[in-house]
N, C-alpha and C positions, 0 to 999 in steps of 0.2 A: 674588383666590386662585387661579381657573381658568388665571392666566397663570404664576403660579407653580408649579402643577401641571403644568402643560403645559412648563414651561421644566426642570423637573426631570425628565420623561419623555424628554424629547430628549437631555438629558445622557445619563443612564441606557442609554438607547440605544446612542448613541456609545461608551460607554465600556466594553459589555458585549462578553465574546470571541464571535467569530463561529463559532458551531458548524457552520454550513453551509459553510464554507470550504475542507472538505476536498474534494481533486480526485483522481479516478482518474486515473492516468497508464499508459503501456505501454512496454517496451523490447522490441525484439528482440535476443536474443544466444543464445549456447551455453551449456549446462548445464556448467559447471567441475567441481563437486564437488556431491554430496547427502549432509546429514547427517539421517538419519531420525529421531535420538534427539532431537535439538534441533530439530527440525521447520524446517530450513532449506534453501534452495539458493542456491550462490554461482554466479554467472554471470560469463562471460569479460569484463564489464565492470568485474569486481572489486568488486562490491555484493553483499552477503548480502540475501535476501529471505525472509519469515518467512512459513511455511504454516499453515492452520488445522489442528487436530488431526484432523479427519477427512479430511484430504487424502490421495488415493490416488495412491501414488509409483510403481503398477504402469505399464511402460513408458517410464520416465523413467532415464537413465542420463547418465554423461558424455560429451559430444560431441553430445549431441542438441541441435538448434536449436529455440528456442520464442519466443513472445510471450508475456510476463508482463503482466498488467493490475495493478496495485498501487496501494494509497493508502499515504501516510506517516501513521502515527501514532506521536504522541511520539519521533519521530525515527527508527521503524523502518518499513521497505517491508514492507508485509502484503501478499501476493498476494490479490486478489480472484478473479483468473482466470487459467489459462494455457491456451495453444493450442501443441500441437507442429506445427512446420512440417517438420522431417525427422529421420530418424533415422538 
C-alpha cells in the first residue's frame, strides 16, 4: 500500500503545474508611449508592459531611456520595477 501511495504522490507532483516557474526578466529600451488610463507603457521594442495601479508616472515621457524589470503573467508583461537611465 505504501508503494502505491508513493507512486501516486510522485505522479501527482510531476503532473502538477509549476507555480514557481515565473522568472523576472529585464529589457533596456526607450519609452515610445504612455497610457495612464490603461496603465500601460509601450517601449521602442514594440511591446506593451502593464504597470501596477499605484505606479507613479512622474518623470516619465516618450523618449526616456529605461530598464524595465518584468514578469510575464498570463501572457501579459507586468512591470515589477523600472529604472530611468536618461531623460
